[in-house]
C-alpha positions as CSV (number, residue, x, y, z in Angstrom):
1,M,49.5,7.8,-22.2
2,G,48.7,4.1,-23.7
3,E,51.0,2.3,-21.1
4,L,50.2,4.4,-18.0
5,R,46.5,3.3,-18.7
6,W,47.6,0.2,-19.0
7,V,49.8,0.3,-15.8
8,D,46.2,2.0,-14.1
9,D,44.5,-1.2,-15.4
10,L,47.1,-3.8,-14.1
11,A,46.5,-1.5,-10.2
12,N,43.0,-1.8,-10.4
13,R,42.7,-5.3,-10.9
14,E,46.0,-6.0,-8.4
15,G,43.9,-3.5,-5.4
16,V,47.3,-1.1,-5.9
17,P,46.3,2.8,-5.7
18,H,46.9,4.9,-9.1
19,A,49.7,7.3,-7.3
20,M,51.6,3.7,-6.5
21,S,51.4,2.2,-10.2
22,A,52.1,5.3,-11.9
23,Q,55.0,6.1,-9.7
24,A,56.4,2.3,-10.3
25,W,55.7,3.6,-14.3
26,L,57.2,6.6,-13.6
27,D,60.6,5.4,-12.1
28,R,60.8,2.1,-13.6
29,E,62.3,0.3,-10.8
30,D,59.0,-1.6,-10.2
31,L,58.8,-2.5,-13.8
32,A,60.1,-6.5,-13.6
33,T,56.9,-6.4,-10.1
34,L,54.6,-4.8,-12.5
35,C,55.6,-7.7,-15.5
36,R,55.2,-10.5,-12.9
37,L,52.1,-9.1,-11.7
38,M,50.8,-9.1,-15.9
39,A,52.3,-12.3,-16.1
40,R,50.1,-14.1,-13.8
41,I,47.5,-12.7,-14.6
42,H,47.7,-13.1,-18.3
43,W,49.5,-16.4,-18.2
């Protein structure tokens, strides 16, 4: 659940609905998008 919490935190910062972030994590289709968002936030 740590990974899902990370996704939720990222989604909250980006203003993405929880269900959308959870679906992206579970499907992994949008994982690259999440990684790009993370890169923009953290680097």
